[in-house]
C-alpha positions in Angstrom: -27.2 45.8 193.6 -29.9 45.3 191.2 -31.3 42.1 190.0 -29.2 41.6 186.9 -26.0 41.4 189.2 -28.0 39.3 191.9 -29.2 36.5 188.7 -26.4 37.5 186.5 -23.6 36.3 189.7 -24.8 32.9 190.2 -22.2 32.6 186.0 -19.6 35.0 187.4 -16.7 32.3 187.2 -12.7 32.1 187.0 -10.2 34.6 188.0 -8.7 35.5 184.2 -5.8 37.1 185.5 -3.8 37.9 188.8 -1.4 39.8 190.4 -0.6 40.1 194.0 1.4 42.1 196.7 2.8 38.9 198.0 4.1 40.7 201.5 0.8 41.4 202.5 -0.9 38.9 201.2 -2.6 40.3 199.1 -4.2 39.3 195.6 -6.2 41.1 192.7 -8.9 38.7 190.9 -9.3 40.3 187.4 -12.5 38.9 185.2 -15.4 39.3 183.5 -19.1 37.7 183.7 -21.4 35.9 181.2 -23.5 38.2 178.9 -27.0 39.0 180.2 -28.7 37.1 177.8 -32.6 37.0 178.1 -32.4 37.4 181.7 -31.1 40.9 180.7 -33.2 44.0 182.3 -34.0 47.2 180.9 -31.8 49.9 181.0 -29.1 46.5 180.8 -28.9 44.5 177.5 -28.7 40.8 176.4 -24.4 41.8 175.4 -23.7 43.7 178.8 -21.6 41.6 181.4 -20.4 42.1 185.0 -16.7 42.9 185.4 -14.3 43.9 187.4 -11.5 43.1 190.3 -11.3 42.1 193.9 -8.3 42.0 196.2 -8.5 38.9 198.5 -6.1 38.7 201.6 -5.1 35.0 200.3 -2.7 34.2 203.4 -3.0 31.2 205.4 -5.4 29.4 203.5 -6.0 26.2 203.9 -5.3 23.4 200.9 -7.5 21.7 198.7 -10.4 23.4 200.3 -13.4 25.3 199.5 -13.0 28.9 200.7 -15.9 31.0 201.6 -14.5 35.1 200.7 -16.6 37.1 202.3 -14.4 38.3 205.2 -10.9 38.1 203.1 -12.2 40.4 200.2 -10.9 43.5 201.4 -12.0 46.1 198.5 -14.0 45.4 194.9 -15.4 47.1 191.9 -18.1 45.2 190.0 -20.2 46.7 186.8 -22.8 45.9 185.6 -22.4 47.6 182.2 -24.4 51.0 184.1 -23.6 50.9 187.6 -20.0 50.6 189.5 -20.5 48.9 193.3 -17.2 49.2 195.4 -16.3 48.2 198.3 -16.9 51.8 199.2 -20.9 52.3 198.2 -21.9 48.6 198.3 -21.1 44.9 200.2 -20.5 41.6 198.5 -23.1 38.8 199.2 -21.6 36.4 197.9 -17.4 35.4 197.5 -15.9 32.3 196.9 -13.3 30.1 196.0 -10.9 26.3 195.9 -7.2 26.2 196.8 -4.8 23.5 195.2 -2.6 21.1 197.4 -0.3 23.9 197.6 -2.5 26.5 199.2 -2.9 28.6 196.3 -6.3 30.7 195.7 -8.5 30.3 192.6 -12.1 32.9 193.2 -14.7 30.9 191.9 -17.5 33.8 192.6 -17.9 37.1 193.6 -20.8 39.1 193.5 
């Protein structure tokens, strides 16, 4: 992954929307990061963002917990404005979330 992806993923937060295949416990989270701004390294520009989606196995999560999603992420696609990184051509180095009292997952960051 590029330096831009590594730097921008620190600010990558909050699932904006999700839809699920509940029967299998798989949940897809769509997201968009913040613009790269002054951290942009050519050929990336300040207005580019990391965006994409990640599929997470959300079954059996504990309530009120911080969850390491590295082993639960089953598929993903991240685009840095130029290159698309997927589960077939790259690895995640960070994926975490939190659960509420009902064990509902919110993805906090993926990169």
